[in-house]
C-alpha positions in Angstrom: 0.3 0.1 0.3 2.9 2.4 0.8 4.8 2.4 -2.9 1.8 3.3 -4.1 -0.1 6.0 -2.7 -3.4 3.4 -2.7 -5.8 2.5 0.7 -7.4 -0.6 1.1 -9.5 -1.1 4.4 -8.0 -4.7 5.4 -8.6 -6.4 8.5 -5.9 -9.0 7.6 -7.1 -11.1 10.5 -10.4 -11.3 8.9 -9.3 -10.8 5.0 -11.2 -14.0 2.7 -10.1 -14.4 -1.2 -13.5 -12.5 -1.6 -12.8 -9.7 -0.1 -9.5 -9.3 -2.7 -12.1 -10.1 -5.6 -14.5 -7.0 -4.4 -11.2 -4.4 -4.8 -10.5 -2.5 -7.6 -6.8 -4.2 -8.3 -6.9 -3.4 -12.0 -5.7 0.5 -11.5 -2.3 -1.5 -8.8 -1.8 -4.1 -11.3 1.7 -1.9 -13.1 2.5 -1.9 -9.8 2.1 -5.5 -8.8 3.9 -6.2 -12.2 6.3 -4.5 -11.8 6.9 -5.8 -8.1 6.9 -9.6 -9.7 8.7 -8.7 -12.3 11.8 -7.3 -10.1 11.4 -10.4 -7.6 11.8 -12.8 -10.6 14.7 -11.2 -11.7 16.4 -11.0 -8.1 15.4 -14.5 -7.8 17.8 -15.2 -11.1 20.3 -13.1 -9.5 20.2 -15.3 -6.3 19.9 -18.4 -7.8 23.4 -17.9 -10.2 25.2 -17.2 -7.0 24.3 -19.9 -5.3 24.9 -21.8 -8.2 28.4 -20.6 -9.0 29.0 -21.0 -4.8 28.8 -24.4 -5.1 30.2 -25.0 -8.7 33.8 -23.1 -6.8 33.6 -25.1 -3.9 33.7 -28.5 -6.1 37.1 -27.1 -7.5 40.2 -28.8 -7.1 43.9 -28.0 -7.4 45.4 -30.6 -9.0 49.5 -32.0 -8.2 51.7 -33.9 -10.0 54.7 -35.9 -8.6 58.3 -33.7 -9.7 61.4 -35.7 -9.4 61.8 -37.7 -6.7 59.9 -34.7 -4.3 56.4 -36.2 -4.6 53.1 -34.3 -5.7 54.6 -30.6 -5.3 53.7 -29.4 -8.6 50.3 -28.2 -9.5 49.1 -29.4 -13.3 49.3 -26.6 -15.3 46.2 -27.9 -18.0 44.2 -27.8 -14.5 45.5 -24.2 -13.8 44.3 -22.7 -16.8 41.0 -23.8 -16.7 40.9 -22.6 -13.5 41.5 -19.5 -15.1 39.4 -20.0 -17.5 36.3 -20.7 -14.7 37.5 -17.4 -12.8 37.4 -15.2 -16.2 33.6 -16.8 -17.0 32.8 -16.1 -13.5 34.2 -12.4 -13.2 32.3 -11.3 -16.1 28.9 -12.5 -14.9 29.3 -11.4 -11.5 30.5 -7.6 -13.4 26.8 -8.2 -15.3 25.2 -8.6 -12.4 26.1 -5.6 -10.7 25.2 -3.8 -13.4 21.7 -4.5 -13.2 19.4 -2.5 -11.1 17.9 -5.9 -9.7 21.5 -6.9 -8.5 21.2 -3.9 -5.1 20.1 -6.6 -2.6 23.3 -9.0 -3.9 25.7 -5.9 -4.4 27.8 -7.3 -1.2 27.8 -11.0 -2.1 28.6 -10.3 -5.5 31.2 -7.6 -4.9 33.3 -9.8 -2.3 32.9 -12.8 -5.1 34.8 -10.9 -7.8 37.6 -10.2 -5.2 37.7 -13.4 -4.4 38.0 -14.6 -8.1 40.3 -12.1 -8.8 42.8 -12.6 -5.8 42.4 -16.4 -6.9 43.6 -15.3 -10.9 46.5 -13.4 -9.9 46.8 -16.6 -8.1 47.2 -18.7 -10.8 48.9 -16.1 -13.1 51.6 -15.7 -10.5 52.6 -19.4 -10.0 52.4 -20.0 -13.8 54.5 -17.5 -14.5 57.3 -19.0 -11.2 56.1 -22.8 -11.4 58.4 -23.3 -14.6 61.6 -21.1 -13.4 61.6 -23.6 -10.2 61.0 -26.7 -12.4 64.0 -25.8 -14.5 
């Protein structure tokens, strides 16, 4: 009621479907449609964040043996895969941040961007240093 400056005398304790049907709700339909559309877009962002969290939670670094020292070298193809995944996810998060419906999730999205950027920076450093250490 407060968003659209329309008042209904409603006793929520006694409200029945017949009361709702007797209200002239056609004047508030555009507002209800807008609220439903926003809620749907927010749900899509929330769902994608949850999916992303799950996908990243299952990501693993893999090691390979180096000479007689055991598994101390990170597998380069896996690092490249993770780096590519970081780029895709960061791009997707940037797109989310540009949407007005992301406001309730802005802190979470920004946190993911910072974390994935840090991961990408670390992997790039490993890819630069690891070959030098091997030789």
